[in-house]
FILUM-275534 format. One record per residue: y, x negated, z negated of N, C-alpha, C in turn; residue in one letter. Coordinates in steps of 0.001 Angstrom, whole numbers, padded with zeros to 6 digits, always signed. Layout:
// FILUM-275534
YXZYXZYXZA...
//
This chain:
// FILUM-275534
-052595+094187+049205-054007+094251+049600-054863+093591+048526M-055943+094249+048177-056899+093689+047226-058266+093668+047886E-058973+092565+047738-060317+092423+048297-061279+092175+047145V-062346+092962+047102-063346+092753+046058-064724+093083+046595F-065737+092719+045838-067124+092921+046240-067831+093778+045202T-068535+094803+045649-069314+095627+044735-070484+094821+044190L-071080+095290+043130-072173+094560+042491-073353+094325+043428K-073523+095216+044410-074641+095043+045335-074284+094156+046534N-073035+093678+046588-072641+092740+047633-071803+093308+048753G-071500+094596+048735-070664+095188+049777-069212+094774+049582I-068588+094290+050642-067184+093894+050587-066273+095098+050784N-065159+095105+050023-064221+096214+050059-062804+095687+050285V-062081+096330+051207-060658+096066+051404-059903+097260+050837L-058949+096998+049937-058158+098099+049370-056681+097828+049580F-056054+098684+050375-054633+098574+050686-053887+099620+049863D-053284+099182+048769-052570+100093+047866-051201+100415+048455K-050928+101722+048606-049635+102156+049131-048869+102926+048071T-047594+103114+048307-046752+103879+047378-046194+105128+048051N-046883+105582+049082-046419+106739+049826-047051+108015+049266E-047230+109014+050112-047836+110271+049668-049201+110019+049049A-049593+110880+048124-050857+110679+047405-052033+111121+048280E-052265+110320+049303-053358+110536+050241-054154+109241+050336I-055469+109377+050488-056342+108202+050586-057224+108330+051824V-057426+107211+052502-058354+107140+053629-059459+106158+053260S-060693+106629+053340-061868+105829+052982-062751+105660+054207L-063090+104412+054542-063910+104131+055713-065126+103285+055364R-066263+103630+055951-067471+102813+055868-067775+102344+057285V-067677+101037+057512-067773+100480+058862-068928+099493+058985L-069422+099350+060208-070479+098381+060490-070204+097714+061840T-070536+096419+061971-070381+095748+063264-071511+096078+064235P-072545+096763+063739-073643+097165+064615-073182+098362+065429I-073009+098159+066720-072519+099238+067569-073015+099027+068998S-072249+099485+069949-072658+099420+071350-072978+097994+071768V-072254+097021+071228-072469+095625+071576-073886+095162+071285I-074559+095805+070342-075919+095429+069959-076993+096238+070688N-076576+097203+071494-077543+098040+072194-078085+097334+073429E-079165+097892+073959-079744+097411+075207-079883+098589+076171R-080271+098325+077382-080348+099390+078382-081277+100521+077937A-082368+100174+077246-083350+101199+076877-082888+102100+075729F-081903+101644+074922-081436+102495+073808-079920+102694+073832N-079308+102506+074991-077853+102685+075112-077451+104085+074669A-076455+104152+073794-075992+105421+073253-076520+105727+071871G-077383+104862+071354-078012+105150+070060-077011+105075+068903I-076000+104234+069012-074996+104143+067941-074242+105458+067809S-073851+106030+068949-073124+107287+068927-073980+108438+068432G-075224+108499+068883-076132+109551+068419-076386+109443+066922L-076558+108222+066439-076787+108014+065005-075602+108523+064191T-074395+108177+064624-073196+108633+063922-073094+110155+063898L-073304+110778+065042-073191+112231+065119-074181+112911+064185K-075419+112450+064183-076435+113073+063324-076172+112806+061851L-075617+111633+061528-075257+111335+060145-074228+112334+059624M-073344+112784+060492-072241+113652+060055-072644+115112+059900S-073869+115452+060281-074277+116847+060253-074830+117311+058902Y-075875+116646+058447-076543+117121+057225-077196+115960+056482S-077443+116171+055190-078044+115146+054342-079226+115746+053574T-079904+114909+052802-081015+115382+051979-080544+116351+050905K-079279+116241+050523-078720+117110+049489-078022+118338+050056K-077520+118237+051288-076655+119279+051826-077019+119620+053267R-077155+120898+053558-077313+121336+054939-075972+121161+055641S-075962+121337+056953-074713+121156+057691-073632+122114+057206S-074031+123358+056919-073064+124344+056436-072506+123996+055074G-073384+123561+054173-072963+123199+052815-072082+121954+052843V-072449+120982+053664-071652+119761+053773-070246+120091+054268L-070159+120890+055318-068855+121275+055848-068034+122038+054807A-068692+122906+054039-067995+123676+053006-067453+122770+051913K-068259+121813+051456-067835+120915+050379-066694+120006+050824H-066737+119596+052079-065632+118780+052605-064365+119629+052692I-064503+120855+053184-063359+121744+053298-062774+122145+051957G-063620+122240+050928-063157+122662+049596-062160+121694+048977N-062196+120440+049403-061237+119468+048852-060161+119119+049891I-060123+119882+050969-059102+119657+051996-059259+118332+052708G-060491+117837+052780-060743+116539+053406-061218+116733+054852A-061363+115630+055561-061940+115685+056900-062842+114480+057093D-063944+114709+057777-064903+113651+058075-064768+113285+059542L-064513+112010+059816-064309+111559+061186-065256+110413+061515S-065470+110197+062813-066357+109138+063274-065560+108060+063986L-065930+106803+063765-065336+105664+064470-066413+105054+065348D-066197+105021+066651-067178+104424+067549-066468+103709+068685L-066737+102421+068804-066227+101633+069912-067312+100635+070294S-067044+099803+071277-068049+098837+071702-068431+097871+070588Y-067488+097549+069696-067727+096498+068705-067792+096984+067267D-067673+098277+067019-067644+098769+065641-068052+100239+065599M-068698+100615+064498-069040+102020+064278-068827+102342+062805A-068676+103620+062501-068511+103992+061097-068034+105407+060916G-067841+105779+059662-067376+107109+059302-066200+106980+058351L-065332+107977+058365-064185+107941+057471-063907+109327+056907S-063232+109327+055768-062827+110569+055139-061442+110395+054540M-060563+111339+054826-059220+111328+054256-059072+112522+053327S-058361+112311+052216-058230+113382+051229-057021+113105+050332C-056690+114078+049496-055684+113859+048463-056257+112896+047429L-055390+112093+046839-055845+111078+045885-056650+111673+044739S-056294+112862+044289-056978+113476+043146-058429+113826+043445E-058777+113911+044739-060154+114251+045108-060928+113049+045637Y-060418+111845+045372-061060+110646+045910-062502+110502+045428F-062755+110756+044159-064110+110594+043637-065085+111528+044356D-064684+112765+044558-065547+113720+045243-065723+113324+046702K-064661+112879+047347-064752+112451+048747-065679+111250+048883A-065618+110335+047933-066490+109165+047950-067945+109579+047805T-068191+110533+046919-069564+111030+046740-070078+111668+048022E-069229+112445+048683-069624+113104+049924-069897+112089+051033L-069005+111112+051182-069190+110123+052249-070412+109258+051970L-070648+108903+050716-071835+108127+050356-073101+108923+050654A-073057+110217+050410-074207+111075+050717-074506+111057+052209D-073461+111128+053018-073621+111100+054469-074208+109769+054930V-073713+108677+054369-074161+107347+054785-075576+107042+054288V-075879+107423+053044-077156+107061+052446-078286+108041+052718L-077956+109325+052860-079000+110352+052816-079092+111217+054067N-078710+110691+055195-078799+111469+056428-080251+111833+056726S-080467+113058+057202-081845+113520+057449-082224+113472+058922V-081239+113401+059810-081504+113370+061241-082392+114543+061651F-081877+115729+061372-082596+116963+061658-082989+117053+063135D-084222+117442+063405-084750+117460+064771-083979+118404+065688E-083642+119603+065205-082907+120555+066032-081499+120032+066349K-080851+119449+065332-079521+118883+065547-079597+117698+066511E-080693+116937+066424-080908+115789+067296-081022+116229+068762F-081823+117248+069020-081986+117766+070382-080655+118286+070918V-079919+118981+070052-078616+119527+070435-077651+118410+070823F-077605+117352+070036-076670+116249+070308-077060+115470+071553E-078356+115327+071809-078792+114670+073048-078310+115459+074263K-078422+116772+074189-077960+117621+075286-076448+117480+075472E-075714+117409+074358-074263+117221+074431-073903+115891+075082N-074632+114846+074707-074354+113511+075253-074608+113486+076754A-075701+114083+077187-076015+114120+078617-074977+114944+079369I-074539+116066+078772-073493+116887+079396-072193+116095+079529A-071876+115303+078501-070656+114485+078550-070750+113428+079647A-071937+112846+079809-072133+111855+080868-072006+112508+082242L-072559+113699+082390-072451+114412+083666-071003+114758+083990N-070233+115111+082947-068837+115495+083169-067980+114313+083597S-068422+113084+083290-067670+111909+083708-067612+111804+085232R-068612+112384+085895-068637+112334+087355-067525+113184+087963K-066970+114095+087159-065877+114946+087645-064509+114290+087493D-064478+113139+086823-063233+112402+086621-063211+111187+087533S-062208+111100+088376-062138+109967+089304-061934+108650+088553I-061145+108704+087461-060928+107496+086674-062193+107022+085995G-062939+107961+085374-064191+107613+084705-065218+107110+085714A-065249+107738+086886-066172+107300+087938-065896+105850+088330T-064625+105525+088518-064248+104167+088931-064570+103140+087852A-064222+103456+086598-064441+102463+085542-065923+102293+085238I-066720+103358+085376-068156+103226+085138-068802+102309+086168D-068369+102419+087407-068896+101524+088448-068387+100103+088224I-067101+099986+087861-066516+098660+087617-067245+097926+086489F-067422+098591+085350-068036+097910+084203-069474+097497+084498T-070170+098307+085289-071541+097931+085655-071539+096678+086520K-070614+096613+087464-070510+095437+088326-070019+094220+087555L-069059+094448+086669-068419+093343+085951-069334+092766+084874F-069979+093649+084106-070764+093202+082947-072261+093064+083204Y-072720+093452+084386-074125+093266+084714-075064+093978+083771G-076012+093227+083196-077004+093846+082303-076657+093683+080822D-075396+093387+080516-074994+093246+079119-074668+094614+078512T-074468+094643+077204-074255+095907+076492-072885+096531+076746S-071976+095805+077358-070667+096364+077697-070671+097090+079047Y-071804+097122+079721-071832+097614+081101-071903+099128+081223S-072154+099827+080114-072286+101283+080139-071217+101944+079278L-070953+103248+079476-070050+103958+078564-070593+103911+077135P-069724+104089+076144-070175+104024+074749-071223+105089+074440V-071247+106179+075212-072252+107218+074954-073572+106934+075645I-073670+105802+076352-074939+105383+076919-075161+105860+078331G-076434+106023+078701-076811+106510+080026-077744+107699+079869S-077865+108472+080914-078735+109656+080872-080182+109258+080591K-080653+108211+081249-082038+107769+081060-082300+107320+079632D-081372+106525+079072-081594+106013+077718-081513+107129+076676S-080559+108040+076841-080413+109150+075891-081680+109993+075861I-082254+110256+077015-083462+111075+077078-084640+110408+076381Q-084680+109082+076364-085825+108361+075799-085711+108110+074293K-084501+108165+073751-084319+107883+072321-084990+108959+071478I-085704+108540+070447-086397+109471+069563-085704+109551+068204T-086089+110538+067441-085549+110694+066082-085869+109454+065246R-087068+108912+065393-087439+107719+064632-086573+106524+065029Q-086187+106471+066290-085282+105405+066739-083960+105466+065960D-083448+106690+065749-082200+106852+065001-082373+106407+063552L-083494+106775+062954-083751+106390+061561-083777+104871+061438I-084444+104201+062392-084522+102730+062370-083153+102103+062622N-082376+102683+063548-081043+102149+063847-080111+102319+062652W-080251+103422+061965-079454+103674+060766-079725+102616+059706H-080993+102287+059500-081348+101248+058515-080825+099883+058937K-080833+099638+060221-080342+098373+060764-078826+098257+060624Y-078143+099377+060808-076678+099362+060861-076010+099485+059503S-076476+100438+058691-075763+100801+057460-076509+100284+056243Y-076463+098960+056080-077063+098323+054919-076061+097375+054274N-076412+096849+053128-075498+095993+052364-075035+094787+053179V-075908+094252+054021-075580+093050+054782-074518+093290+055849S-074364+094539+056281-073452+094822+057390-072260+095689+057033N-072394+096523+056025-071336+097484+055713-070064+096808+055193I-068934+097327+055647-067625+096978+055108-066939+098291+054745L-066349+098355+053557-065610+099545+053141-064118+099226+053151I-063352+100075+053814-061896+099893+053884-061221+101133+053309S-060367+100925+052313-059671+102019+051641-058173+101751+051708V-057411+102793+051991-055954+102679+051950-055391+103947+051345A-054395+103793+050461-053780+104981+049906-053133+104766+048554G-052513+105810+048081-051801+105781+046801-052749+106215+045692N-053469+105256+045158-054473+105523+044129-054702+104227+043353I-054962+104302+042051-055184+103082+041264-056440+102329+041698P-056371+101024+041635-057489+100177+042043-058741+100440+041211S-058575+100662+039905-059751+100861+039054-060492+102144+039405D-059751+103156+039872-060391+104408+040291-061227+104173+041551V-060689+103400+042463-061409+103072+043691-062702+102326+043360V-062602+101298+042536-063775+100496+042183-064835+101325+041474K-064403+102154+040539-065354+102960+039776-066132+103921+040679E-065437+104591+041572-066093+105554+042457-067032+104858+043444S-066596+103759+044009-067438+103056+044974-068692+102489+044307L-068554+101920+043120-069717+101411+042387-070685+102543+042058E-070145+103682+041717-070970+104821+041304-071822+105363+042453K-071227+105444+043643-071917+106151+044723-072512+105269+045814Y-072095+103992+045888-072627+103125+046935-073549+102035+046389F-074073+102232+045197-074909+101202+044572-076343+101186+045094S-076789+102278+045727-078201+102388+046108-078497+102007+047548D-077542+101434+048249-077798+101047+049638-078722+099825+049682I-079698+099862+050606-080661+098770+050709-080019+097540+051354F-080650+096384+051152-080082+095124+051616-080044+095034+053139L-081183+095011+053793-081221+094966+055257-080881+093598+055828G-080927+093503+057150-080652+092256+057862-079252+092250+058439N-078624+091095+058413-077268+090959+058937-077291+090999+060461K-076251+091565+061034-076172+091693+062488-076034+090339+063165S-076519+090255+064391-076365+089057+065212-075748+089449+066544E-074767+088677+066975-074117+088976+068242-075013+088573+069410L-075111+089415+070425-075888+089045+071609-075183+087948+072399P-075925+087290+073242-075364+086235+074082-074905+086851+075406V-073669+086618+075766-073140+087056+077056-073019+085829+077962F-073399+085990+079203-073263+084883+080155-072762+085449+081482N-071496+085921+081450-070923+086588+082608-070206+085573+083492I-070724+085390+084697-070126+084448+085645-069950+085156+086987I-068730+085138+087500-068451+085710+088825-068116+084567+089778H-068963+084363+090768-068770+083252+091701-068030+083671+092969T-067839+084975+093150-067117+085460+094324-066469+086800+094018E-065462+087133+094783-064827+088442+094635-065814+089534+095022D-065767+090637+094283-066637+091783+094573-065760+092989+094899V-066073+093642+096004-065333+094838+096391-066329+095945+096710K-066229+097054+096001-067161+098169+096150-066378+099429+096481K-066712+100046+097617-066071+101291+098017-067094+102423+097984E-066712+103571+097394-067604+104721+097334-066841+105979+097742I-067585+107009+098087-067013+108313+098402-067196+109236+097198K-066212+110088+096960-066300+111027+095850-065671+112360+096195G-066064+113393+095491-065521+114739+095731-064198+114911+095001K-063226+114130+095426-061914+114148+094791-060837+114358+095844F-059653+114745+095410-058542+114997+096330-057693+113763+096589N-057934+112715+095808-057150+111501+095975-058068+110292+095948Q-057500+109139+096173-058246+107885+096093-057914+107204+094771A-058670+106158+094450-058479+105471+093174-058885+104017+093330Y-058094+103127+092746-058401+101692+092741-058526+101214+091301I-059582+100474+091026-059740+099835+089716-060140+098391+089982F-059189+097476+089778-059411+096063+090094-059216+095221+088837K-060255+094435+088479-060185+093675+087235-060597+092228+087366G-060118+091425+086416-060390+089993+086349-060934+089637+084964F-061744+088593+084845-062162+088128+083513-060942+087779+082668P-060994+088156+081376-059845+087943+080487-060332+087502+079109A-059432+086951+078277-059834+086390+076976-060431+087425+076027P-061426+086992+075254-061987+087826+074187-060998+087849+073025S-061318+088621+072002-060332+088876+070949-060021+087647+070096I-060903+086690+070050-060644+085503+069236-060265+084278+070073N-059915+084521+071330-059479+083445+072208-057995+083152+071966N-057600+081911+072069-056211+081519+071803-055220+082136+072797K-055715+082558+073958-054830+083145+074969-054682+084657+074827D-055294+085232+073807-055286+086691+073639-053878+087270+073625L-052990+086717+072796-051677+087330+072595-050827+087265+073858I-050849+086123+074536-050103+086021+075783-050632+087033+076800A-051958+087230+076826-052545+088202+077745-052128+089618+077379A-051999+089902+076072-051540+091218+075636-050087+091453+076077K-049282+090416+076013-047896+090542+076469-047864+090771+077979V-048699+090051+078711-048788+090249+080158-049177+091690+080476I-050051+092259+079675-050461+093650+079868-049251+094590+079842N-048287+094299+078965-047090+095137+078885-046052+094772+079935S-046107+093548+080433-045220+093174+081535-045611+093937+082805V-046916+094024+083045-047404+094620+084281-047613+096128+084197L-048027+096620+083033-048346+098031+082895-047921+098588+081549G-048379+099799+081253-048188+100497+079967-046780+101038+079729S-045801+100659+080577-044421+101147+080410-043887+101663+081745R-042945+102587+081682-042340+103082+082920-041411+102053+083555M-041123+100974+082817-040316+099886+083375-041179+098665+083701T-042489+098824+083659-043376+097701+083965-043289+097354+085451S-043711+096168+085789-043584+095697+087174-044394+096551+088157R-045613+096883+087786-046452+097658+088690-045894+099064+088896L-045437+099693+087822-044896+101050+087921-043636+101070+088793F-042744+100141+088536-041478+100106+089275-041716+099828+090761V-042546+098831+091050-042748+098434+092442-043586+099435+093229E-044709+099860+092630-045657+100674+093390-045324+102158+093394L-044752+102637+092314-044455+104069+092263-042994+104381+092568R-042083+103739+091834-040669+104091+091994-040090+103608+093327E-040351+102354+093666-039735+101800+094880-040478+102193+096152K-041811+102098+096120-042594+102301+097341-043267+103672+097416L-043365+104375+096279-043991+105695+096272-045457+105664+096685G-046166+104596+096328-047559+104441+096745-048557+105062+095775L-048143+105307+094531-049113+105703+093513-048685+106960+092775A-049700+107791+092444-049451+108922+091558-049381+108439+090116Y-050259+107483+089852-050398+107017+088485-050846+105560+088555D-050174+104693+087834-050500+103270+087876-050383+102677+086473V-051336+101831+086115-051317+101225+084787-052249+100016+084762N-052315+099373+083605-053227+098251+083390-054097+098519+082186T-055198+097796+082097-056110+097924+080966-056586+096539+080547S-056423+096227+079269-056924+094965+078725-057520+095250+077347Y-058778+095707+077305-059401+096072+076028-059679+094864+075142P-059527+095052+073839-059845+093998+072865-061347+094015+072617S-062021+092914+072920-063477+092842+072788-063911+091554+072092R-064994+091650+071325-065559+090445+070692-066031+089456+071750K-066670+089999+072757-067164+089171+073857-066202+089273+075043K-066655+088843+076195-065799+088791+077384-065079+090111+077631D-063783+090016+077912-063014+091197+078248-062590+091117+079716S-061808+092093+080145-061289+092100+081502-059844+092576+081487Y-059108+092179+082500-057746+092652+082710-057750+093404+084028F-057467+094711+083969-057586+095533+085168-056294+096252+085511A-056113+096460+086802-055052+097317+087330-055738+098553+087891V-055247+099734+087515-055850+100948+088079-054770+101897+088587Y-055088+102550+089700-054090+103338+090415-054735+104559+091073I-054075+105724+090944-054442+106901+091703-053468+107051+092857G-053971+107275+094066-053104+107240+095250-053717+108006+096425L-052967+108164+097489-053492+108717+098728-054360+107664+099417D-055441+108126+100073-056351+107159+100695-055673+106347+101805K-054640+106918+102415-053945+106189+103468-053132+105017+102963G-052936+104931+101637-052112+103851+101063-052938+102725+100440N-054247+102797+100569-055111+101831+099861-054837+100390+100288I-054885+100111+101558-054731+098727+102029-053372+098147+101641D-052308+098911+101840-050972+098434+101496-050843+098230+099989L-051424+099133+099220-051339+099014+097756-052071+097779+097255T-053246+097519+097793-053985+096313+097398-053187+095058+097721L-052530+095065+098871-051697+093925+099261-050533+093749+098285K-049884+094853+097926-048749+094788+097007-049175+094360+095607K-050347+094817+095157-050859+094387+093843-051012+092873+093828I-051629+092333+094875-051814+090878+094958-050475+090149+094936D-049494+090700+095616-048167+090066+095642-047531+090054+094257E-047653+091148+093528-047071+091247+092179-047752+090272+091229I-049074+090177+091320-049811+089256+090450-049502+087800+090807L-049416+087514+092095-049099+086148+092522-047690+085748+092098K-046786+086702+092119-045414+086419+091693-045377+086009+090223N-046177+086700+089401-046225+086351+087979-046823+084966+087772L-047665+084552+088702-048301+083231+088612-047461+082110+089214C-046430+082462+089943-045639+081428+090629-044201+081328+090134S-043683+082416+089557-042303+082419+089055-042308+082815+087581V-041730+081971+086748-041725+082264+085308-040909+083519+085009K-041398+084287+084054-040714+085496+083630-039353+085150+083038I-038368+085990+083271-037035+085748+082724-036995+086088+081239L-036134+085410+080513-036026+085598+079068-035713+087051+078707E-034849+087705+079469-034456+089082+079181-035654+090035+079292K-036451+089884+080343-037615+090756+080521-038631+090537+079403E-038857+089279+079046-039810+088976+077973-039336+089556+076644L-038044+089460+076377-037495+090024+075150-037687+091539+075098K-037422+092223+076204-037588+093676+076263-039049+094078+076041D-039959+093308+076613-041386+093601+076457-041809+093449+074995V-041311+092415+074342-041655+092195+072935-041134+093329+072050K-039943+093822+072350-039396+094954+071597-040284+096181+071773I-040726+096406+073006-041619+097535+073282-042924+097401+072502Y-043534+096215+072544-044803+095986+071837-044638+096222+070343I-043542+095726+069778-043295+095890+068346-043174+097365+067979K-042428+098128+068781-042247+099541+068492-043547+100314+068515G-044343+100100+069562-045631+100795+069684-046562+100407+068540V-046570+099120+068218-047459+098584+067185-047143+099188+065815Y-045880+099211+065449-045497+099716+064139-045673+101232+064042L-045350+101945+065092-045533+103395+065088-047006+103767+064946L-047876+102945+065509-049312+103216+065460-049906+102970+064079D-049141+102371+063194-049647+102043+061859-048892+102783+060745R-048308+103906+061082-047514+104649+060114-048363+105458+059143Q-049567+105847+059526-050374+106713+058667-051342+105898+057807T-051723+106495+056699-052717+105891+055810-054036+105701+056556I-054385+106684+057363-055630+106638+058120-055684+105425+059036N-054585+105153+059742-054553+104007+060652-054559+102684+059890K-053968+102662+058708-053973+101425+057918-055392+101039+057529K-056165+102012+057055-057545+101703+056678-058355+101308+057910S-058035+101940+059043-058772+101629+060277-058510+100194+060725Y-057246+099831+060872-056933+098516+061420-057320+097383+060476Y-057191+097585+059169-057651+096559+058236-059141+096308+058424N-059911+097390+058510-061354+097255+058684-061724+096692+060036G-061050+097174+061079-061364+096707+062425-061093+095214+062576W-059968+094732+062089-059664+093301+062179-060756+092470+061497R-061233+092962+060367-062272+092237+059634-063584+092244+060417E-063937+093391+060969-065198+093524+061691-065242+092625+062930I-064137+092549+063672-064146+091780+064927-063948+090291+064705V-063735+089876+063449-063689+088454+063148-062312+087843+063015G-061258+088637+063176-059911+088092+063015-059484+088042+061551Q-060068+088867+060720-059680+088963+059315-058582+089988+059121G-058645+090749+058029-057684+091828+057800-056241+091333+057733Y-056026+090092+057300-054668+089562+057160-053952+089464+058505K-054749+089354+059568-054121+089121+060862-053320+090319+061341Y-053631+091520+060866-052879+092673+061339-051394+092543+060999D-051098+091881+059886-049700+091671+059497-049077+090484+060224A-049904+089632+060836-049424+088431+061514-049286+088627+063021E-049871+089680+063535-049945+089879+064986-048572+089820+065658Y-047610+090552+065117-046287+090597+065741-045580+089248+065703L-045874+088443+064684-045300+087090+064640-045815+086253+065803N-047113+086430+066122-047682+085703+067260-047101+086201+068576D-046866+087507+068662-046233+088050+069863-044851+087435+070048V-044102+087337+068955-042743+086792+069025-042751+085335+069469E-043832+084619+069187-043904+083196+069539-044302+082956+071003R-044711+083982+071702-045108+083820+073102-043891+083416+073940V-044043+082389+074745-042944+081860+075557-043134+082195+077042T-042090+081934+077817-042164+082120+079259-043273+081244+079850E-043427+080034+079304-044468+079127+079785-045860+079663+079469Q-046016+080260+078290-047312+080849+077918-047711+081942+078914D-046750+082796+079260-047018+083867+080225-047458+083270+081559I-046745+082261+082002-047047+081593+083269-048452+080986+083254F-048761+080261+082184-050051+079565+082094-051225+080535+082032D-051103+081562+081189-052222+082495+081011-052390+083395+082232V-051288+083768+082855-051380+084546+084098-052152+083764+085155A-051905+082460+085216-052616+081626+086179-054088+081450+085825N-054427+081552+084555-055838+081509+084165-056559+082800+084562K-055901+083923+084356-056544+085222+084588-056601+085577+086071I-055462+085532+086742-055378+086094+088094-055800+085148+089197F-056264+083963+088829-056875+083077+089817-058401+083133+089724T-058908+083950+088784-060357+084158+088658-060842+085113+089754E-062157+085157+089954-062739+086093+090916-062614+087508+090365K-062304+088438+091247-062064+089814+090812-063215+090742+091185S-063245+091873+090490-064147+092976+090841-063260+094176+091137V-063398+094732+092337-062537+095830+092754-063378+097032+093179C-063098+098186+092583-063782+099426+092936-062766+100366+093577V-063116+100904+094720-062246+101854+095422-063012+103155+095604I-062449+104231+095095-063049+105555+095263-062232+106297+096313V-062922+106749+097367-062269+107447+098468-062686+108916+098486N-061799+109823+098844-062226+111222+098998-063229+111372+100132P-064154+112282+099977-065115+112535+101046-064413+113222+102224E-064889+112943+103412-064320+113592+104578-063177+112819+105203G
//
């Protein structure tokens, strides 16, 4: 790994590989959903989509043709804590790919017709979420859990906010997000370092300075358990129950990640074995523990028959209480760590994922070096750590959403 700074102050991570002659180039910013407010929710996603369409130099058709001519692809990165664009190509076309991506980042035109089209797409996507029982449950849960903070809505925003956003809003958000003070460039691939530096200096030198991002203040406090039941036009019922959990830079993060694999994510997890295999209570059961800069949550979610709701909730509580009262056995913990290691390494096999995770670690504040250290921290997690962190999480007040079929 090589880290350097362009003459204008943009930081660059370069992960030199010796594999196939392919390069992944990413331009990332920490300005994303976390910085939005209720009145402009969804603006990060709209800005990204419009950036990828056309530039001052190239219409949408010409841009797509030029990208296709070098066998490259332009992709978007959007999450609660990070946004950006990436391009993958053969090493021999890196200079051209860099020029194209710089054009997209620097010279987006935010065409009015494309803007109207994308707003309609975003609203259609929000409407379609109502047809998904899982999306319905999590949308209600996050609103209850996160209140009026920026994590309370889907990354694509809300119907009201999308309708109110203007083209000028996108132009202003673009200037706020993609400037020297916020941009991070992450490159991975089999290409000489001097070629990378030369191309980046050539095409990213004209970005304006701008203001550095500031994290919003979160003050999420739950003083009592919350239980919300709703009716939906679905054939089954659904439970989404969550607890406050460590943010990404909290010392308890890794133990909580291991707990996530103890309880869910595997067909041998405790929830799957107990609720589905032994008792036949669930169609689908899993856990969710998203990595977030600010407050996160640890949730159990289940699709089931409405007649099994009360018994399932009781069994969930029993499984969680057991983890808080009886230490995990060494054999189970060892098996979970092997599973985590396998999934982790397989997820980082491609050049594209290497550039992504290096950049993401840097953006969220852990530093790019931590991606190579993560598994070492997992290996250090003890039975006592699992016990202690489980007792921190599952003794907190919960938010539970239950979706019932109508009728």
